N, C-alpha and C positions, 0 to 999 in steps of 0.2 A: 545053208550053202550060199543062200543069195547075198546074205551078207559080205561073206568071204568073196565072192564074185565083184560087190561093190567096192571092197576094199583094194582089190587086184586092181579095177578099172581104175580108181583114185590116185593109186601109184603112178599107173602108165601115164594118166593125165599129169601128175606132178612133175614126173622127169621129163616127159615130152615138152613140158613148159619151159625147162632149162635150155634145152636142144633148138626149140623154134624161139627162144626168147621173147616167149608169151607171157609178159608178166602179169596181165590181168587173169589168165588162166591160171598161174601160179597162186596168185591171191586167192584165186575162189576155192581152192584146194586144203587151204590152211583155215583154222579156227582163228578167233580175234587175238588170242594170245598163243604163242608156241614155244614151249620149253626146250633149248638146243643145247646140245653138247657136242662141240666138234674138238674137244682138247686133244684127240690123237691125230688130228690132222694139221692143226694151228694153235698156236700159243694163244687162247683164250679160255676163259673162265665158262663153264655150263651157264645159261641166264634164261631168263624168260624175257621175251621180246613180243611187240606186237606183230601181226600178221603182214601189215603194212611195212614195217621196219625191216622183216625177215626178206621181203621181196625187194627193197629198195636196196638193201645191201648187196643181194645178188644180181640185180641189175647192173650195179657200178662196178662190180667185182669181174663179172663175165660177159658183159656184151661184146668186148671184142674177140673173143674166142667162138672157136666152131667145136661144138660139142655132142657128144653120143652118150647118153646114161643108159645103162643097162640094168636090170634088176633080176634076180632069179632067185627060186628056191623060198617064195613066199611061205611064213607059216604065221597064222593067226590066231588069237585066242578072242571070242567075242563074248560082251558081258552085258546085254541089253543094249543100253546107249554108251558104251566105250568098248574099247578094244586094244588088243597090243599086237604088233606085228613085227616081224623079224625077215629079214632077206640078204641074201648077198648083193655086192655090186661091183661092176666094171664101169669106169668112168673114163672116156676118151676126151682130150682137150687137144686142141691144134690152135696155135698162133695162125691168122692169117698168111704168114709168110712162110709155113711149111711147105717144102717142097719134097717130102720122102727121104731127102739125105740128110737135112740138118736135125739140127735137136730144137726144134720148134713145137713139140709136143709136151704133154705132161699128163700121165694116166695114174690114175689112182684103183686099187682094189681093197675091198674088205667086205664090212656087213654093216647093215642099219638096224637099229630097233626105234621102233614108231609106237607112238600113242595115238590112239583114234578118240574122237566124239561124234554124237550124232547132234547136229544141229539143223533145225528144221529138216527132221527127218532124212538129212544127206549126212554121210561120213566126211568129215574133216581131221586134216591132221592137227594134232594137239602137242607132240611132242617129237624131236628128231635126235637121234643119238648116232652119230658116225662112228665107226669103229675100225680104223685105218689098220689095213693087214702090211701093204707096200704100195710106193710110188714108183713110178717110172718115168724117166726123162727129165726135163728142164723145169725145176719149180720158178723158176723167174718170169715164167709166161703166165704164171697164176698169181704169184705174189703174197699167196695165204698160208703158206705151210709155214711149220713151227721152226725149222731149220734144215739146213742141208744134211746135217746129222741124221735126221728122221726120214730122209730120202735114201732109198735103198734101191738099187737096181733089181730088177725081177730076172 
């Protein structure tokens, strides 16, 4: 149970790092290399990248937005020094010009699959696969979606 709690805490810190734009905290959540698959969200092939590059990409793409990342229904399978996890997500993104009436928001809903490794007796994220269910709002504020055709209102 302690490992499951540690994985839950790791994901809380990871998602909060997006919202607080705490790129150093985000990096501390990641292994040195991270396999990523965001192909259901944007037109990129799965790849393995350095933890530093992962953070730099997020900082460049998301620094201007106000965000709230939520995850729920975490399920984890733990095997000594590695683990897998699955959770649902809701991500709210707001452009600074959002006034409640305009379309300066872009929200996403779906699930994540994670891989975890123990590094120096601490869990780190080693794999991230995002599986998009729906987007809602104006993808122009994010700029990383596959296409307007993939953006369906909820």
